C-alpha positions in Angstrom: 0.2 0.0 -0.2 1.3 3.9 -0.5 0.2 5.0 3.2 2.2 7.5 2.9 0.6 9.1 0.4 -0.3 13.0 1.7 -3.7 11.9 1.5 -4.0 9.6 4.3 -1.8 12.1 6.7 -4.4 13.7 8.6 -5.8 10.8 9.4 -3.9 7.5 9.5 -4.6 6.2 13.2 -8.7 5.9 12.4 -7.4 4.5 8.8 -5.5 1.8 10.4 -7.7 1.3 13.4 -10.9 0.7 10.8 -8.5 -1.6 9.4 -7.9 -3.4 12.2 -11.4 -3.5 12.9 -12.2 -5.2 9.2 -9.3 -7.6 10.1 -6.2 -6.7 8.3 -3.4 -7.2 10.9 -0.3 -5.6 9.2 0.7 -3.7 6.2 3.6 -3.2 4.2 4.2 -0.1 2.5 6.1 0.5 -0.6 9.0 2.9 -1.1 9.4 3.5 -4.7 11.8 6.1 -5.2 14.1 7.7 -3.2 12.0 10.4 -1.1 9.6 7.5 -0.6 11.7 5.4 1.2 12.5 7.9 4.3 8.7 8.1 4.2 8.1 4.2 4.5 11.2 3.6 7.1 9.3 6.4 9.1 6.0 5.0 8.7 7.0 1.3 10.2 8.8 3.1 13.1 5.8 4.8 14.4 3.8 2.3 13.7 4.4 -0.8 14.3 2.2 -3.1 12.2 3.4 -1.3 9.0 6.2 -3.0 7.1 8.2 -1.8 4.0 9.7 -2.4 0.4 11.7 -0.5 -1.0 12.7 -0.3 -4.7 12.5 1.3 -7.6 9.2 2.4 -9.8 10.3 2.3 -13.6 8.7 6.0 -13.5 11.8 7.1 -11.8 14.5 5.5 -13.7 16.1 8.5 -14.0 16.9 8.6 -10.4 18.4 5.5 -10.9 22.5 6.0 -10.0 25.3 4.2 -8.3 25.0 6.7 -5.3 20.9 5.8 -5.7 21.4 2.1 -5.5 24.4 2.2 -2.9 21.6 4.4 -0.5 19.1 1.6 -1.2 21.2 -0.8 -0.3 22.3 0.4 2.8 18.8 0.9 3.7 
């Protein structure tokens, strides 16, 4: 999922509670470019039931470099 999207910022705890009430116990937030990697990691630190997966979406391929690859590997 993309719970780091601005659309969820104001009521994310409520959204997570509603999902939990419906039987959703865990979430995987996708970090699809360097900026979203940091947001995904921050979410997982804030909410114990959110994990993350990091990578590079093809739409962001122009951001790929050796530096970016090293950063992703270190995260």
